[in-house]
PDBQT receptor file of N, H, CA, C and O in Angstrom, charges set to zero:
ATOM      1  N   MET A   1     145.575 146.731  65.949  1.00  0.00    +0.000 N 
ATOM      2  CA  MET A   1     146.823 146.798  66.692  1.00  0.00    +0.000 C 
ATOM      3  C   MET A   1     146.823 145.782  67.832  1.00  0.00    +0.000 C 
ATOM      4  O   MET A   1     145.802 145.523  68.469  1.00  0.00    +0.000 OA
ATOM      5  N   ALA A   2     147.981 145.232  68.057  1.00  0.00    +0.000 N 
ATOM      6  H   ALA A   2     148.811 145.443  67.539  1.00  0.00    +0.000 HD
ATOM      7  CA  ALA A   2     148.113 144.242  69.126  1.00  0.00    +0.000 C 
ATOM      8  C   ALA A   2     148.310 144.952  70.462  1.00  0.00    +0.000 C 
ATOM      9  O   ALA A   2     148.979 145.984  70.532  1.00  0.00    +0.000 OA
ATOM     10  N   LYS A   3     147.733 144.404  71.503  1.00  0.00    +0.000 N 
ATOM     11  H   LYS A   3     147.190 143.566  71.446  1.00  0.00    +0.000 HD
ATOM     12  CA  LYS A   3     147.885 144.986  72.835  1.00  0.00    +0.000 C 
ATOM     13  C   LYS A   3     149.239 144.600  73.407  1.00  0.00    +0.000 C 
ATOM     14  O   LYS A   3     149.706 143.473  73.237  1.00  0.00    +0.000 OA
ATOM     15  N   LYS A   4     149.852 145.542  74.080  1.00  0.00    +0.000 N 
ATOM     16  H   LYS A   4     149.473 146.457  74.218  1.00  0.00    +0.000 HD
ATOM     17  CA  LYS A   4     151.139 145.256  74.712  1.00  0.00    +0.000 C 
ATOM     18  C   LYS A   4     150.907 144.619  76.074  1.00  0.00    +0.000 C 
ATOM     19  O   LYS A   4     150.056 145.062  76.846  1.00  0.00    +0.000 OA
ATOM     20  N   ALA A   5     151.656 143.601  76.350  1.00  0.00    +0.000 N 
ATOM     21  H   ALA A   5     152.347 143.241  75.723  1.00  0.00    +0.000 HD
ATOM     22  CA  ALA A   5     151.549 142.921  77.641  1.00  0.00    +0.000 C 
ATOM     23  C   ALA A   5     152.252 143.759  78.705  1.00  0.00    +0.000 C 
ATOM     24  O   ALA A   5     153.336 144.297  78.478  1.00  0.00    +0.000 OA
ATOM     25  N   LYS A   6     151.626 143.858  79.850  1.00  0.00    +0.000 N 
ATOM     26  H   LYS A   6     150.746 143.422  80.035  1.00  0.00    +0.000 HD
ATOM     27  CA  LYS A   6     152.233 144.613  80.950  1.00  0.00    +0.000 C 
ATOM     28  C   LYS A   6     153.351 143.797  81.578  1.00  0.00    +0.000 C 
ATOM     29  O   LYS A   6     153.212 142.596  81.808  1.00  0.00    +0.000 OA
ATOM     30  N   LYS A   7     154.444 144.462  81.846  1.00  0.00    +0.000 N 
ATOM     31  H   LYS A   7     154.557 145.438  81.659  1.00  0.00    +0.000 HD
ATOM     32  CA  LYS A   7     155.542 143.796  82.544  1.00  0.00    +0.000 C 
ATOM     33  C   LYS A   7     155.386 144.065  84.033  1.00  0.00    +0.000 C 
ATOM     34  O   LYS A   7     155.255 145.212  84.459  1.00  0.00    +0.000 OA
ATOM     35  N   THR A   8     155.401 143.023  84.794  1.00  0.00    +0.000 N 
ATOM     36  H   THR A   8     155.507 142.092  84.447  1.00  0.00    +0.000 HD
ATOM     37  CA  THR A   8     155.321 143.204  86.239  1.00  0.00    +0.000 C 
ATOM     38  C   THR A   8     156.731 143.220  86.813  1.00  0.00    +0.000 C 
ATOM     39  O   THR A   8     157.619 142.496  86.362  1.00  0.00    +0.000 OA
ATOM     40  N   ALA A   9     156.905 144.048  87.799  1.00  0.00    +0.000 N 
ATOM     41  H   ALA A   9     156.184 144.635  88.166  1.00  0.00    +0.000 HD
ATOM     42  CA  ALA A   9     158.216 144.143  88.445  1.00  0.00    +0.000 C 
ATOM     43  C   ALA A   9     158.473 142.862  89.236  1.00  0.00    +0.000 C 
ATOM     44  O   ALA A   9     157.640 142.423  90.029  1.00  0.00    +0.000 OA
ATOM     45  N   THR A  10     159.630 142.285  89.004  1.00  0.00    +0.000 N 
ATOM     46  H   THR A  10     160.307 142.642  88.360  1.00  0.00    +0.000 HD
ATOM     47  CA  THR A  10     159.971 141.085  89.755  1.00  0.00    +0.000 C 
ATOM     48  C   THR A  10     160.932 141.453  90.860  1.00  0.00    +0.000 C 
ATOM     49  O   THR A  10     161.914 142.159  90.632  1.00  0.00    +0.000 OA
ATOM     50  N   LYS A  11     160.657 140.988  92.027  1.00  0.00    +0.000 N 
ATOM     51  H   LYS A  11     159.859 140.415  92.212  1.00  0.00    +0.000 HD
ATOM     52  CA  LYS A  11     161.488 141.276  93.187  1.00  0.00    +0.000 C 
ATOM     53  C   LYS A  11     162.455 140.114  93.395  1.00  0.00    +0.000 C 
ATOM     54  O   LYS A  11     162.069 138.947  93.334  1.00  0.00    +0.000 OA
ATOM     55  N   LYS A  12     163.708 140.455  93.641  1.00  0.00    +0.000 N 
ATOM     56  H   LYS A  12     164.021 141.403  93.691  1.00  0.00    +0.000 HD
ATOM     57  CA  LYS A  12     164.707 139.424  93.878  1.00  0.00    +0.000 C 
ATOM     58  C   LYS A  12     164.413 138.736  95.206  1.00  0.00    +0.000 C 
ATOM     59  O   LYS A  12     164.246 139.395  96.233  1.00  0.00    +0.000 OA
ATOM     60  N   LYS A  13     164.352 137.430  95.179  1.00  0.00    +0.000 N 
ATOM     61  H   LYS A  13     164.488 136.895  94.346  1.00  0.00    +0.000 HD
ATOM     62  CA  LYS A  13     164.035 136.671  96.391  1.00  0.00    +0.000 C 
ATOM     63  C   LYS A  13     165.245 136.620  97.317  1.00  0.00    +0.000 C 
ATOM     64  O   LYS A  13     166.355 136.318  96.881  1.00  0.00    +0.000 OA
ATOM     65  N   THR A  14     165.028 136.913  98.576  1.00  0.00    +0.000 N 
ATOM     66  H   THR A  14     164.125 137.158  98.931  1.00  0.00    +0.000 HD
ATOM     67  CA  THR A  14     166.089 136.900  99.568  1.00  0.00    +0.000 C 
ATOM     68  C   THR A  14     166.377 135.465  99.987  1.00  0.00    +0.000 C 
ATOM     69  O   THR A  14     165.483 134.713 100.374  1.00  0.00    +0.000 OA
ATOM     70  N   VAL A  15     167.645 135.115  99.897  1.00  0.00    +0.000 N 
ATOM     71  H   VAL A  15     168.371 135.726  99.582  1.00  0.00    +0.000 HD
ATOM     72  CA  VAL A  15     168.066 133.777 100.307  1.00  0.00    +0.000 C 
ATOM     73  C   VAL A  15     168.759 133.915 101.652  1.00  0.00    +0.000 C 
ATOM     74  O   VAL A  15     169.768 134.611 101.761  1.00  0.00    +0.000 OA
ATOM     75  N   ARG A  16     168.237 133.271 102.656  1.00  0.00    +0.000 N 
ATOM     76  H   ARG A  16     167.417 132.706 102.566  1.00  0.00    +0.000 HD
ATOM     77  CA  ARG A  16     168.809 133.360 103.992  1.00  0.00    +0.000 C 
ATOM     78  C   ARG A  16     169.669 132.147 104.267  1.00  0.00    +0.000 C 
ATOM     79  O   ARG A  16     169.272 131.008 104.020  1.00  0.00    +0.000 OA
ATOM     80  N   ARG A  17     170.865 132.416 104.787  1.00  0.00    +0.000 N 
ATOM     81  H   ARG A  17     171.188 133.341 104.988  1.00  0.00    +0.000 HD
ATOM     82  CA  ARG A  17     171.771 131.325 105.133  1.00  0.00    +0.000 C 
ATOM     83  C   ARG A  17     172.028 131.360 106.632  1.00  0.00    +0.000 C 
ATOM     84  O   ARG A  17     172.291 132.415 107.208  1.00  0.00    +0.000 OA
ATOM     85  N   GLU A  18     171.947 130.211 107.238  1.00  0.00    +0.000 N 
ATOM     86  H   GLU A  18     171.733 129.354 106.770  1.00  0.00    +0.000 HD
ATOM     87  CA  GLU A  18     172.221 130.103 108.668  1.00  0.00    +0.000 C 
ATOM     88  C   GLU A  18     173.709 130.311 108.922  1.00  0.00    +0.000 C 
ATOM     89  O   GLU A  18     174.544 130.021 108.065  1.00  0.00    +0.000 OA
ATOM     90  N   TYR A  19     174.029 130.817 110.105  1.00  0.00    +0.000 N 
ATOM     91  H   TYR A  19     173.352 131.053 110.802  1.00  0.00    +0.000 HD
ATOM     92  CA  TYR A  19     175.431 130.954 110.505  1.00  0.00    +0.000 C 
ATOM     93  C   TYR A  19     175.891 129.623 111.097  1.00  0.00    +0.000 C 
ATOM     94  O   TYR A  19     175.299 129.126 112.054  1.00  0.00    +0.000 OA
ATOM     95  N   THR A  20     176.934 129.059 110.531  1.00  0.00    +0.000 N 
ATOM     96  H   THR A  20     177.415 129.463 109.753  1.00  0.00    +0.000 HD
ATOM     97  CA  THR A  20     177.486 127.812 111.054  1.00  0.00    +0.000 C 
ATOM     98  C   THR A  20     178.482 128.154 112.166  1.00  0.00    +0.000 C 
ATOM     99  O   THR A  20     178.822 129.318 112.375  1.00  0.00    +0.000 OA
ATOM    100  N   LYS A  21     178.936 127.130 112.867  1.00  0.00    +0.000 N 
ATOM    101  H   LYS A  21     178.660 126.184 112.697  1.00  0.00    +0.000 HD
ATOM    102  CA  LYS A  21     179.937 127.343 113.916  1.00  0.00    +0.000 C 
ATOM    103  C   LYS A  21     181.212 127.931 113.330  1.00  0.00    +0.000 C 
ATOM    104  O   LYS A  21     181.872 128.756 113.961  1.00  0.00    +0.000 OA
ATOM    105  N   ALA A  22     181.555 127.499 112.114  1.00  0.00    +0.000 N 
ATOM    106  H   ALA A  22     181.019 126.829 111.601  1.00  0.00    +0.000 HD
ATOM    107  CA  ALA A  22     182.751 128.017 111.438  1.00  0.00    +0.000 C 
ATOM    108  C   ALA A  22     182.577 129.501 111.091  1.00  0.00    +0.000 C 
ATOM    109  O   ALA A  22     183.525 130.280 111.189  1.00  0.00    +0.000 OA
ATOM    110  N   ASP A  23     181.359 129.885 110.686  1.00  0.00    +0.000 N 
ATOM    111  H   ASP A  23     180.589 129.251 110.607  1.00  0.00    +0.000 HD
ATOM    112  CA  ASP A  23     181.079 131.297 110.375  1.00  0.00    +0.000 C 
ATOM    113  C   ASP A  23     181.239 132.164 111.621  1.00  0.00    +0.000 C 
ATOM    114  O   ASP A  23     181.808 133.253 111.558  1.00  0.00    +0.000 OA
ATOM    115  N   VAL A  24     180.737 131.677 112.743  1.00  0.00    +0.000 N 
ATOM    116  H   VAL A  24     180.274 130.792 112.794  1.00  0.00    +0.000 HD
ATOM    117  CA  VAL A  24     180.827 132.408 114.008  1.00  0.00    +0.000 C 
ATOM    118  C   VAL A  24     182.285 132.539 114.444  1.00  0.00    +0.000 C 
ATOM    119  O   VAL A  24     182.709 133.593 114.917  1.00  0.00    +0.000 OA
ATOM    120  N   LYS A  25     183.043 131.460 114.280  1.00  0.00    +0.000 N 
ATOM    121  H   LYS A  25     182.698 130.604 113.895  1.00  0.00    +0.000 HD
ATOM    122  CA  LYS A  25     184.463 131.478 114.639  1.00  0.00    +0.000 C 
ATOM    123  C   LYS A  25     185.215 132.508 113.786  1.00  0.00    +0.000 C 
ATOM    124  O   LYS A  25     186.054 133.254 114.291  1.00  0.00    +0.000 OA
ATOM    125  N   GLU A  26     184.901 132.534 112.492  1.00  0.00    +0.000 N 
ATOM    126  H   GLU A  26     184.220 131.928 112.081  1.00  0.00    +0.000 HD
ATOM    127  CA  GLU A  26     185.527 133.492 111.575  1.00  0.00    +0.000 C 
ATOM    128  C   GLU A  26     185.150 134.924 111.950  1.00  0.00    +0.000 C 
ATOM    129  O   GLU A  26     185.993 135.820 111.913  1.00  0.00    +0.000 OA
ATOM    130  N   LEU A  27     183.894 135.135 112.309  1.00  0.00    +0.000 N 
ATOM    131  H   LEU A  27     183.210 134.406 112.339  1.00  0.00    +0.000 HD
ATOM    132  CA  LEU A  27     183.428 136.463 112.707  1.00  0.00    +0.000 C 
ATOM    133  C   LEU A  27     184.144 136.936 113.967  1.00  0.00    +0.000 C 
ATOM    134  O   LEU A  27     184.531 138.101 114.064  1.00  0.00    +0.000 OA
ATOM    135  N   ARG A  28     184.319 136.042 114.924  1.00  0.00    +0.000 N 
ATOM    136  H   ARG A  28     184.005 135.096 114.845  1.00  0.00    +0.000 HD
ATOM    137  CA  ARG A  28     185.046 136.392 116.151  1.00  0.00    +0.000 C 
ATOM    138  C   ARG A  28     186.506 136.744 115.853  1.00  0.00    +0.000 C 
ATOM    139  O   ARG A  28     187.065 137.658 116.460  1.00  0.00    +0.000 OA
ATOM    140  N   ALA A  29     187.122 136.011 114.911  1.00  0.00    +0.000 N 
ATOM    141  H   ALA A  29     186.668 135.269 114.418  1.00  0.00    +0.000 HD
ATOM    142  CA  ALA A  29     188.512 136.284 114.523  1.00  0.00    +0.000 C 
ATOM    143  C   ALA A  29     188.631 137.653 113.867  1.00  0.00    +0.000 C 
ATOM    144  O   ALA A  29     189.575 138.395 114.138  1.00  0.00    +0.000 OA
ATOM    145  N   HIS A  30     187.676 137.989 113.006  1.00  0.00    +0.000 N 
ATOM    146  H   HIS A  30     186.909 137.386 112.785  1.00  0.00    +0.000 HD
ATOM    147  CA  HIS A  30     187.684 139.305 112.359  1.00  0.00    +0.000 C 
ATOM    148  C   HIS A  30     187.449 140.419 113.370  1.00  0.00    +0.000 C 
ATOM    149  O   HIS A  30     188.004 141.511 113.246  1.00  0.00    +0.000 OA
ATOM    150  N   SER A  31     186.630 140.138 114.362  1.00  0.00    +0.000 N 
ATOM    151  H   SER A  31     186.179 139.251 114.463  1.00  0.00    +0.000 HD
ATOM    152  CA  SER A  31     186.372 141.121 115.415  1.00  0.00    +0.000 C 
ATOM    153  C   SER A  31     187.652 141.421 116.180  1.00  0.00    +0.000 C 
ATOM    154  O   SER A  31     187.976 142.579 116.445  1.00  0.00    +0.000 OA
ATOM    155  N   LYS A  32     188.369 140.370 116.527  1.00  0.00    +0.000 N 
ATOM    156  H   LYS A  32     188.106 139.430 116.311  1.00  0.00    +0.000 HD
ATOM    157  CA  LYS A  32     189.617 140.516 117.275  1.00  0.00    +0.000 C 
ATOM    158  C   LYS A  32     190.671 141.261 116.450  1.00  0.00    +0.000 C 
ATOM    159  O   LYS A  32     191.456 142.038 116.992  1.00  0.00    +0.000 OA
ATOM    160  N   ALA A  33     190.681 141.016 115.133  1.00  0.00    +0.000 N 
ATOM    161  H   ALA A  33     190.043 140.384 114.692  1.00  0.00    +0.000 HD
ATOM    162  CA  ALA A  33     191.647 141.653 114.235  1.00  0.00    +0.000 C 
ATOM    163  C   ALA A  33     191.221 143.068 113.822  1.00  0.00    +0.000 C 
ATOM    164  O   ALA A  33     191.967 143.774 113.144  1.00  0.00    +0.000 OA
ATOM    165  N   LYS A  34     190.013 143.472 114.239  1.00  0.00    +0.000 N 
ATOM    166  H   LYS A  34     189.408 142.897 114.791  1.00  0.00    +0.000 HD
ATOM    167  CA  LYS A  34     189.443 144.783 113.906  1.00  0.00    +0.000 C 
ATOM    168  C   LYS A  34     189.359 145.016 112.391  1.00  0.00    +0.000 C 
ATOM    169  O   LYS A  34     189.681 146.096 111.895  1.00  0.00    +0.000 OA
ATOM    170  N   THR A  35     188.925 143.988 111.678  1.00  0.00    +0.000 N 
ATOM    171  H   THR A  35     188.664 143.111 112.080  1.00  0.00    +0.000 HD
ATOM    172  CA  THR A  35     188.734 144.072 110.239  1.00  0.00    +0.000 C 
ATOM    173  C   THR A  35     187.505 144.933 109.940  1.00  0.00    +0.000 C 
ATOM    174  O   THR A  35     186.479 144.775 110.603  1.00  0.00    +0.000 OA
ATOM    175  N   PRO A  36     187.581 145.847 108.954  1.00  0.00    +0.000 N 
ATOM    176  CA  PRO A  36     186.411 146.657 108.595  1.00  0.00    +0.000 C 
ATOM    177  C   PRO A  36     185.230 145.782 108.161  1.00  0.00    +0.000 C 
ATOM    178  O   PRO A  36     185.413 144.751 107.514  1.00  0.00    +0.000 OA
ATOM    179  N   VAL A  37     184.037 146.203 108.521  1.00  0.00    +0.000 N 
ATOM    180  H   VAL A  37     183.888 147.041 109.047  1.00  0.00    +0.000 HD
ATOM    181  CA  VAL A  37     182.832 145.415 108.247  1.00  0.00    +0.000 C 
ATOM    182  C   VAL A  37     182.631 145.217 106.745  1.00  0.00    +0.000 C 
ATOM    183  O   VAL A  37     182.200 144.145 106.319  1.00  0.00    +0.000 OA
ATOM    184  N   ALA A  38     182.933 146.227 105.944  1.00  0.00    +0.000 N 
ATOM    185  H   ALA A  38     183.282 147.098 106.290  1.00  0.00    +0.000 HD
ATOM    186  CA  ALA A  38     182.769 146.105 104.488  1.00  0.00    +0.000 C 
ATOM    187  C   ALA A  38     183.641 144.975 103.938  1.00  0.00    +0.000 C 
ATOM    188  O   ALA A  38     183.218 144.234 103.051  1.00  0.00    +0.000 OA
ATOM    189  N   LYS A  39     184.840 144.848 104.461  1.00  0.00    +0.000 N 
ATOM    190  H   LYS A  39     185.183 145.450 105.182  1.00  0.00    +0.000 HD
ATOM    191  CA  LYS A  39     185.754 143.796 104.007  1.00  0.00    +0.000 C 
ATOM    192  C   LYS A  39     185.244 142.419 104.429  1.00  0.00    +0.000 C 
ATOM    193  O   LYS A  39     185.314 141.467 103.652  1.00  0.00    +0.000 OA
ATOM    194  N   ILE A  40     184.734 142.310 105.654  1.00  0.00    +0.000 N 
ATOM    195  H   ILE A  40     184.677 143.083 106.286  1.00  0.00    +0.000 HD
ATOM    196  CA  ILE A  40     184.183 141.038 106.148  1.00  0.00    +0.000 C 
ATOM    197  C   ILE A  40     182.994 140.636 105.276  1.00  0.00    +0.000 C 
ATOM    198  O   ILE A  40     182.835 139.465 104.928  1.00  0.00    +0.000 OA
ATOM    199  N   ALA A  41     182.159 141.621 104.925  1.00  0.00    +0.000 N 
ATOM    200  H   ALA A  41     182.287 142.572 105.207  1.00  0.00    +0.000 HD
ATOM    201  CA  ALA A  41     180.971 141.361 104.104  1.00  0.00    +0.000 C 
ATOM    202  C   ALA A  41     181.359 140.762 102.749  1.00  0.00    +0.000 C 
ATOM    203  O   ALA A  41     180.723 139.821 102.273  1.00  0.00    +0.000 OA
ATOM    204  N   LYS A  42     182.400 141.311 102.138  1.00  0.00    +0.000 N 
ATOM    205  H   LYS A  42     182.917 142.075 102.524  1.00  0.00    +0.000 HD
ATOM    206  CA  LYS A  42     182.846 140.783 100.842  1.00  0.00    +0.000 C 
ATOM    207  C   LYS A  42     183.418 139.375 100.983  1.00  0.00    +0.000 C 
ATOM    208  O   LYS A  42     183.164 138.510 100.145  1.00  0.00    +0.000 OA
ATOM    209  N   LEU A  43     184.183 139.151 102.035  1.00  0.00    +0.000 N 
ATOM    210  H   LEU A  43     184.390 139.854 102.716  1.00  0.00    +0.000 HD
ATOM    211  CA  LEU A  43     184.802 137.845 102.239  1.00  0.00    +0.000 C 
ATOM    212  C   LEU A  43     183.779 136.746 102.518  1.00  0.00    +0.000 C 
ATOM    213  O   LEU A  43     183.901 135.628 102.017  1.00  0.00    +0.000 OA
ATOM    214  N   THR A  44     182.772 137.079 103.322  1.00  0.00    +0.000 N 
ATOM    215  H   THR A  44     182.673 137.987 103.729  1.00  0.00    +0.000 HD
ATOM    216  CA  THR A  44     181.789 136.076 103.733  1.00  0.00    +0.000 C 
ATOM    217  C   THR A  44     180.561 136.021 102.828  1.00  0.00    +0.000 C 
ATOM    218  O   THR A  44     179.725 135.127 102.960  1.00  0.00    +0.000 OA
ATOM    219  N   LYS A  45     180.457 136.985 101.902  1.00  0.00    +0.000 N 
ATOM    220  H   LYS A  45     181.137 137.710 101.794  1.00  0.00    +0.000 HD
ATOM    221  CA  LYS A  45     179.300 137.103 101.005  1.00  0.00    +0.000 C 
ATOM    222  C   LYS A  45     178.000 137.260 101.787  1.00  0.00    +0.000 C 
ATOM    223  O   LYS A  45     176.988 136.629 101.483  1.00  0.00    +0.000 OA
ATOM    224  N   ARG A  46     178.057 138.115 102.795  1.00  0.00    +0.000 N 
ATOM    225  H   ARG A  46     178.879 138.629 103.041  1.00  0.00    +0.000 HD
ATOM    226  CA  ARG A  46     176.880 138.467 103.598  1.00  0.00    +0.000 C 
ATOM    227  C   ARG A  46     176.791 139.979 103.667  1.00  0.00    +0.000 C 
ATOM    228  O   ARG A  46     177.781 140.675 103.443  1.00  0.00    +0.000 OA
ATOM    229  N   SER A  47     175.609 140.487 103.975  1.00  0.00    +0.000 N 
ATOM    230  H   SER A  47     174.805 139.922 104.156  1.00  0.00    +0.000 HD
ATOM    231  CA  SER A  47     175.446 141.937 104.055  1.00  0.00    +0.000 C 
ATOM    232  C   SER A  47     176.046 142.470 105.356  1.00  0.00    +0.000 C 
ATOM    233  O   SER A  47     176.199 141.740 106.336  1.00  0.00    +0.000 OA
ATOM    234  N   GLU A  48     176.380 143.755 105.338  1.00  0.00    +0.000 N 
ATOM    235  H   GLU A  48     176.256 144.348 104.542  1.00  0.00    +0.000 HD
ATOM    236  CA  GLU A  48     176.939 144.385 106.536  1.00  0.00    +0.000 C 
ATOM    237  C   GLU A  48     175.916 144.336 107.677  1.00  0.00    +0.000 C 
ATOM    238  O   GLU A  48     176.273 144.105 108.832  1.00  0.00    +0.000 OA
ATOM    239  N   GLY A  49     174.656 144.553 107.342  1.00  0.00    +0.000 N 
ATOM    240  H   GLY A  49     174.366 144.740 106.404  1.00  0.00    +0.000 HD
ATOM    241  CA  GLY A  49     173.599 144.521 108.344  1.00  0.00    +0.000 C 
ATOM    242  C   GLY A  49     173.477 143.170 109.010  1.00  0.00    +0.000 C 
ATOM    243  O   GLY A  49     173.294 143.074 110.224  1.00  0.00    +0.000 OA
ATOM    244  N   SER A  50     173.580 142.121 108.203  1.00  0.00    +0.000 N 
ATOM    245  H   SER A  50     173.729 142.199 107.217  1.00  0.00    +0.000 HD
ATOM    246  CA  SER A  50     173.512 140.760 108.726  1.00  0.00    +0.000 C 
ATOM    247  C   SER A  50     174.659 140.505 109.694  1.00  0.00    +0.000 C 
ATOM    248  O   SER A  50     174.464 139.939 110.770  1.00  0.00    +0.000 OA
ATOM    249  N   LEU A  51     175.854 140.927 109.303  1.00  0.00    +0.000 N 
ATOM    250  H   LEU A  51     176.013 141.387 108.429  1.00  0.00    +0.000 HD
ATOM    251  CA  LEU A  51     177.030 140.729 110.158  1.00  0.00    +0.000 C 
ATOM    252  C   LEU A  51     176.900 141.502 111.463  1.00  0.00    +0.000 C 
ATOM    253  O   LEU A  51     177.237 140.994 112.532  1.00  0.00    +0.000 OA
ATOM    254  N   ARG A  52     176.412 142.728 111.368  1.00  0.00    +0.000 N 
ATOM    255  H   ARG A  52     176.139 143.141 110.500  1.00  0.00    +0.000 HD
ATOM    256  CA  ARG A  52     176.264 143.559 112.568  1.00  0.00    +0.000 C 
ATOM    257  C   ARG A  52     175.225 142.966 113.527  1.00  0.00    +0.000 C 
ATOM    258  O   ARG A  52     175.417 142.970 114.743  1.00  0.00    +0.000 OA
ATOM    259  N   GLN A  53     174.117 142.454 112.961  1.00  0.00    +0.000 N 
ATOM    260  H   GLN A  53     173.960 142.451 111.973  1.00  0.00    +0.000 HD
ATOM    261  CA  GLN A  53     173.076 141.852 113.794  1.00  0.00    +0.000 C 
ATOM    262  C   GLN A  53     173.591 140.601 114.504  1.00  0.00    +0.000 C 
ATOM    263  O   GLN A  53     173.306 140.388 115.682  1.00  0.00    +0.000 OA
ATOM    264  N   LYS A  54     174.348 139.779 113.784  1.00  0.00    +0.000 N 
ATOM    265  H   LYS A  54     174.579 139.952 112.827  1.00  0.00    +0.000 HD
ATOM    266  CA  LYS A  54     174.886 138.555 114.380  1.00  0.00    +0.000 C 
ATOM    267  C   LYS A  54     175.889 138.908 115.472  1.00  0.00    +0.000 C 
ATOM    268  O   LYS A  54     175.896 138.288 116.536  1.00  0.00    +0.000 OA
ATOM    269  N   ALA A  55     176.734 139.900 115.212  1.00  0.00    +0.000 N 
ATOM    270  H   ALA A  55     176.729 140.404 114.348  1.00  0.00    +0.000 HD
ATOM    271  CA  ALA A  55     177.719 140.329 116.203  1.00  0.00    +0.000 C 
ATOM    272  C   ALA A  55     177.017 140.859 117.456  1.00  0.00    +0.000 C 
ATOM    273  O   ALA A  55     177.464 140.602 118.574  1.00  0.00    +0.000 OA
ATOM    274  N   LEU A  56     175.926 141.592 117.271  1.00  0.00    +0.000 N 
ATOM    275  H   LEU A  56     175.563 141.800 116.363  1.00  0.00    +0.000 HD
ATOM    276  CA  LEU A  56     175.165 142.116 118.393  1.00  0.00    +0.000 C 
ATOM    277  C   LEU A  56     174.610 140.978 119.251  1.00  0.00    +0.000 C 
ATOM    278  O   LEU A  56     174.668 141.030 120.479  1.00  0.00    +0.000 OA
ATOM    279  N   LYS A  57     174.074 139.952 118.591  1.00  0.00    +0.000 N 
ATOM    280  H   LYS A  57     174.027 139.909 117.593  1.00  0.00    +0.000 HD
ATOM    281  CA  LYS A  57     173.525 138.799 119.316  1.00  0.00    +0.000 C 
ATOM    282  C   LYS A  57     174.601 138.009 120.040  1.00  0.00    +0.000 C 
ATOM    283  O   LYS A  57     174.359 137.444 121.106  1.00  0.00    +0.000 OA
ATOM    284  N   LEU A  58     175.812 137.974 119.444  1.00  0.00    +0.000 N 
ATOM    285  H   LEU A  58     176.009 138.433 118.577  1.00  0.00    +0.000 HD
ATOM    286  CA  LEU A  58     176.921 137.252 120.065  1.00  0.00    +0.000 C 
ATOM    287  C   LEU A  58     177.616 138.079 121.144  1.00  0.00    +0.000 C 
ATOM    288  O   LEU A  58     178.393 137.549 121.938  1.00  0.00    +0.000 OA
ATOM    289  N   GLY A  59     177.335 139.366 121.165  1.00  0.00    +0.000 N 
ATOM    290  H   GLY A  59     176.704 139.797 120.520  1.00  0.00    +0.000 HD
ATOM    291  CA  GLY A  59     177.968 140.237 122.154  1.00  0.00    +0.000 C 
ATOM    292  C   GLY A  59     179.386 140.615 121.806  1.00  0.00    +0.000 C 
ATOM    293  O   GLY A  59     180.196 140.895 122.690  1.00  0.00    +0.000 OA
ATOM    294  N   ILE A  60     179.694 140.625 120.509  1.00  0.00    +0.000 N 
ATOM    295  H   ILE A  60     179.036 140.397 119.791  1.00  0.00    +0.000 HD
ATOM    296  CA  ILE A  60     181.037 141.030 120.080  1.00  0.00    +0.000 C 
ATOM    297  C   ILE A  60     180.926 142.327 119.288  1.00  0.00    +0.000 C 
ATOM    298  O   ILE A  60     179.846 142.693 118.824  1.00  0.00    +0.000 OA
ATOM    299  N   ARG A  61     182.060 143.020 119.137  1.00  0.00    +0.000 N 
ATOM    300  H   ARG A  61     182.937 142.723 119.513  1.00  0.00    +0.000 HD
ATOM    301  CA  ARG A  61     182.060 144.276 118.412  1.00  0.00    +0.000 C 
ATOM    302  C   ARG A  61     182.720 144.072 117.067  1.00  0.00    +0.000 C 
ATOM    303  O   ARG A  61     183.627 143.253 116.920  1.00  0.00    +0.000 OA
ATOM    304  N   LEU A  62     182.248 144.840 116.072  1.00  0.00    +0.000 N 
ATOM    305  H   LEU A  62     181.511 145.506 116.192  1.00  0.00    +0.000 HD
ATOM    306  CA  LEU A  62     182.809 144.736 114.728  1.00  0.00    +0.000 C 
ATOM    307  C   LEU A  62     183.323 146.074 114.245  1.00  0.00    +0.000 C 
ATOM    308  O   LEU A  62     182.889 147.131 114.704  1.00  0.00    +0.000 OA
ATOM    309  N   GLY A  63     184.254 146.010 113.310  1.00  0.00    +0.000 N 
ATOM    310  H   GLY A  63     184.606 145.152 112.938  1.00  0.00    +0.000 HD
ATOM    311  CA  GLY A  63     184.761 147.209 112.661  1.00  0.00    +0.000 C 
ATOM    312  C   GLY A  63     186.002 147.756 113.303  1.00  0.00    +0.000 C 
ATOM    313  O   GLY A  63     186.323 147.437 114.448  1.00  0.00    +0.000 OA
ATOM    314  N   HIS A  64     186.705 148.589 112.550  1.00  0.00    +0.000 N 
ATOM    315  H   HIS A  64     186.444 148.848 111.620  1.00  0.00    +0.000 HD
ATOM    316  CA  HIS A  64     187.942 149.160 113.049  1.00  0.00    +0.000 C 
ATOM    317  C   HIS A  64     187.726 150.501 113.747  1.00  0.00    +0.000 C 
ATOM    318  O   HIS A  64     188.626 150.988 114.432  1.00  0.00    +0.000 OA
ATOM    319  N   LYS A  65     186.548 151.107 113.585  1.00  0.00    +0.000 N 
ATOM    320  H   LYS A  65     185.816 150.712 113.029  1.00  0.00    +0.000 HD
ATOM    321  CA  LYS A  65     186.265 152.398 114.207  1.00  0.00    +0.000 C 
ATOM    322  C   LYS A  65     185.431 152.208 115.468  1.00  0.00    +0.000 C 
ATOM    323  O   LYS A  65     184.285 152.653 115.524  1.00  0.00    +0.000 OA
ATOM    324  N   ARG A  66     185.982 151.568 116.453  1.00  0.00    +0.000 N 
ATOM    325  H   ARG A  66     186.913 151.206 116.407  1.00  0.00    +0.000 HD
ATOM    326  CA  ARG A  66     185.201 151.364 117.676  1.00  0.00    +0.000 C 
ATOM    327  C   ARG A  66     185.855 151.945 118.870  1.00  0.00    +0.000 C 
ATOM    328  O   ARG A  66     185.318 151.853 119.974  1.00  0.00    +0.000 OA
TER     329      ARG A  66
């Protein structure tokens, strides 16, 4: 009988993208418009956590429930 090869779990590699000046400007506009974070995440293709961390560093608030 032939031995079965073990499959190793592959982890998806995280790709980090820097925030450009345009990204920051867009984030500030969404903050002012009180756009929900989930919607911003879909539009910018970034995670909610990433957006919240950047907003915290910039000193702005995100989301409509504030």
